C-alpha positions as CSV (number, residue, x, y, z in Angstrom):
1,M,-11.5,4.8,-23.1
2,D,-11.0,1.4,-21.5
3,I,-10.1,2.5,-17.9
4,H,-9.9,-1.1,-16.9
5,V,-7.0,-1.9,-19.3
6,F,-5.0,1.1,-18.3
7,T,-5.7,0.3,-14.7
8,D,-4.2,-3.1,-15.3
9,E,-1.2,-1.6,-17.0
10,R,-0.5,0.6,-13.9
11,L,-0.8,-2.4,-11.6
12,K,1.6,-4.5,-13.8
13,F,4.1,-1.6,-13.5
14,A,3.7,-1.5,-9.9
15,R,4.4,-5.1,-9.6
16,F,7.5,-4.7,-11.7
17,F,8.7,-1.6,-9.8
18,Y,8.4,-3.4,-6.4
19,S,10.0,-6.7,-7.4
20,E,12.9,-4.9,-9.2
21,G,13.2,-2.1,-6.8
22,V,14.0,-4.3,-3.7
23,K,16.5,-6.6,-5.4
24,P,19.6,-4.4,-5.0
25,F,18.9,-3.8,-1.2
26,K,18.1,-7.5,-0.7
27,S,21.5,-8.3,-2.4
28,I,23.3,-6.0,0.0
29,I,21.7,-7.6,3.0
30,S,22.6,-11.1,1.7
31,L,26.1,-10.2,1.1
32,I,26.6,-8.6,4.5
33,E,24.9,-11.6,6.3
34,N,27.0,-14.2,4.3
35,E,30.3,-12.1,4.8
36,Q,30.8,-11.8,1.1
37,E,32.7,-9.1,-0.9
38,P,32.8,-6.1,-0.4
39,Y,31.4,-6.9,3.1
40,V,34.1,-9.3,4.4
41,P,34.6,-8.6,8.1
42,T,38.0,-7.3,9.2
43,Y,39.7,-7.6,12.5
44,D,38.0,-5.4,15.0
45,E,38.2,-5.4,18.8
46,S,35.2,-3.1,19.4
47,G,32.6,-6.0,19.3
48,E,30.3,-3.9,17.3
49,P,28.6,-5.6,14.3
50,Q,30.5,-4.7,11.1
51,Y,28.6,-3.1,8.3
52,I,25.5,-2.5,10.5
53,Y,25.0,1.0,9.0
54,E,25.0,-0.5,5.5
55,W,22.6,-3.2,6.6
56,I,20.2,-0.7,8.1
57,Q,20.3,1.5,5.0
58,A,19.4,-1.6,2.8
59,Q,16.5,-2.4,5.1
60,D,15.4,1.2,4.9
61,G,15.7,1.0,1.1
62,I,13.4,-2.1,1.0
63,E,10.9,-0.2,3.1
64,A,11.1,2.9,1.0
65,V,10.4,0.9,-2.3
66,G,7.4,-0.6,-0.6
67,L,6.0,2.6,0.7
68,A,6.5,4.1,-2.9
69,S,4.8,1.1,-4.4
70,L,1.7,1.7,-2.1
71,S,1.4,5.1,-3.5
72,M,1.3,3.7,-7.0
73,L,-1.5,1.3,-6.0
74,S,-3.4,4.0,-4.2
75,S,-3.2,6.3,-7.2
76,A,-4.3,3.6,-9.6
77,L,-7.3,2.7,-7.4
78,Q,-8.3,6.3,-7.2
79,L,-8.0,7.0,-10.9
80,Y,-10.0,3.9,-11.6
81,M,-13.0,4.7,-9.2
82,N,-13.1,8.3,-10.5
83,G,-13.1,7.0,-14.1
84,W,-16.0,4.6,-13.2
85,L,-18.0,7.4,-12.0
86,D,-17.2,9.6,-15.0
87,R,-18.6,6.9,-17.3
88,Q,-21.7,6.6,-15.3
89,E,-22.5,10.2,-15.1
90,A,-21.0,12.3,-17.9
91,P,-22.4,10.5,-21.0
92,K,-25.9,10.2,-19.4
93,G,-26.0,13.8,-18.2
94,V,-26.3,12.5,-14.6
95,E,-25.5,15.0,-11.8
96,A,-22.1,14.1,-10.5
97,V,-21.9,12.9,-6.9
98,S,-19.5,14.4,-4.4
99,R,-16.1,12.9,-4.6
100,K,-14.7,14.5,-1.4
101,G,-15.7,13.9,2.2
102,N,-14.6,14.1,5.9
103,K,-13.7,10.4,5.6
104,G,-11.4,10.8,2.8
105,W,-11.6,10.1,-1.0
106,F,-11.8,6.3,-0.8
107,H,-15.1,6.5,1.2
108,A,-16.5,9.4,-0.8
109,L,-15.9,7.5,-4.2
110,K,-17.3,4.3,-2.7
111,D,-20.4,6.1,-1.6
112,G,-20.6,7.7,-4.9
113,I,-20.4,4.3,-6.7
114,A,-23.0,2.8,-4.4
115,S,-25.4,5.6,-5.2
116,H,-25.4,4.2,-8.8
117,G,-26.8,0.9,-7.5
118,V,-23.6,-1.0,-6.7
119,D,-24.0,-3.2,-3.6
120,F,-20.6,-3.5,-2.1
121,T,-21.7,-6.3,0.4
122,Q,-21.6,-8.5,-2.8
123,C,-18.0,-7.5,-3.5
124,P,-15.8,-10.7,-3.7
125,I,-12.9,-9.2,-1.7
126,D,-12.7,-7.6,1.7
127,V,-12.9,-3.9,0.9
128,D,-11.1,-3.1,4.2
129,V,-7.9,-4.2,2.6
130,L,-8.4,-1.3,0.1
131,E,-9.1,1.2,2.7
132,Q,-6.0,0.0,4.7
133,L,-4.0,0.5,1.6
134,V,-5.1,4.1,1.2
135,L,-4.6,4.9,4.9
136,A,-1.1,3.4,4.9
137,R,-0.3,5.3,1.7
138,N,-1.4,8.5,3.3
139,R,1.0,8.1,6.2
140,T,3.9,8.0,3.8
141,Q,3.1,11.7,2.9
142,H,2.8,12.7,6.5
143,S,5.8,11.4,8.4
144,E,6.4,13.2,11.7
145,D,9.8,11.8,12.9
146,I,12.9,13.4,11.3
147,T,15.1,11.0,13.1
148,S,13.9,7.9,11.3
149,N,13.0,6.9,7.6
150,S,10.2,4.7,8.9
151,V,6.6,5.6,8.8
152,T,4.1,4.8,11.6
153,H,0.3,4.1,11.4
154,L,-2.1,6.4,13.2
155,K,-3.7,4.7,16.2
156,R,-7.1,5.8,15.1
157,D,-6.6,4.0,11.8
158,L,-5.4,0.7,13.4
159,D,-8.5,0.8,15.7
160,K,-10.9,0.7,12.7
161,F,-9.9,-2.8,11.8
162,Q,-10.0,-6.4,13.3
163,S,-7.0,-7.5,11.2
164,H,-4.2,-5.4,9.9
165,V,-2.6,-5.8,6.5
166,F,0.4,-3.5,6.7
167,V,1.8,-4.5,10.0
168,K,4.5,-6.9,10.8
169,S,3.3,-10.0,12.5
170,A,5.7,-9.4,15.4
171,D,4.1,-5.9,15.9
172,V,0.6,-7.3,16.2
173,P,0.8,-7.5,20.0
174,K,1.8,-3.8,20.0
175,V,-1.3,-3.0,18.0
176,N,-3.4,-5.0,20.5
177,A,-1.8,-3.3,23.4
178,G,-2.7,0.2,22.0
179,F,0.7,1.3,21.0
180,N,0.7,4.4,18.8
181,W,4.0,3.9,17.1
182,V,3.6,0.8,15.0
183,R,5.4,1.0,11.8
184,V,3.8,0.8,8.3
185,H,5.2,-2.5,6.9
186,V,5.2,-3.5,3.3
187,D,6.7,-6.8,2.2
188,E,6.2,-9.1,-0.8
189,S,3.2,-10.8,0.8
190,N,1.1,-7.9,1.8
191,F,2.1,-6.0,-1.3
192,N,0.7,-8.9,-3.5
193,Q,-2.4,-9.1,-1.3
194,A,-3.1,-5.4,-1.9
195,I,-2.6,-5.6,-5.6
196,D,-4.6,-8.8,-6.1
197,A,-7.4,-7.2,-4.1
198,I,-7.4,-4.1,-6.5
199,E,-7.4,-6.3,-9.6
200,V,-10.4,-8.4,-8.3
201,F,-12.3,-5.2,-7.2
202,C,-11.8,-3.3,-10.4
203,T,-12.9,-6.5,-12.5
204,W,-15.9,-6.8,-10.3
205,L,-16.7,-3.0,-10.7
206,E,-16.4,-3.4,-14.4
207,K,-19.2,-6.0,-14.4
208,Q,-21.4,-3.7,-12.4
209,H,-20.9,-0.9,-14.9
210,W,-22.0,-3.1,-17.8
211,Q,-25.0,-4.6,-16.1
């Protein structure tokens, strides 16, 4: 089975899911901000922004699509890395390496692949991007605040990295100040950065398998 081809198909679908999924929410935001039907303001003496609830819901919708898309990417990466190890071990009768560990599945699989002679210092992408993807995805499964649809990073995760992929640029000062409620942020730019990194990573690992 060509696991690389199937991984590419999963990544293509994730791109499609994200790009199409955010469209209706972006449309709502545009209509509200441009005061177009059905969000044409009416006379109101309260001074409160009109359609603010709908605007916030649309922003939450964009965020939810982004978080769901991260889960797709993380799943595709995990399946590929497991498949890579299966091809190295099962056909050759090699004893399977451990695929679980205290640091999580990504480190366990990475260490397992390294044990088969792969030198990750030669990887053409920054592997930290992949780890940040996995950690951000994990946070989507462990939300702690019932009052918000947003998901926050763990401070200990942020402290691991010099630069942060899934953080708004406006929130970087909060990270540097040690805040522990910085939101997981997914937009078109960092989503594409993550998916491009997975594509390059898997292509590179394919070459290592066939060497």
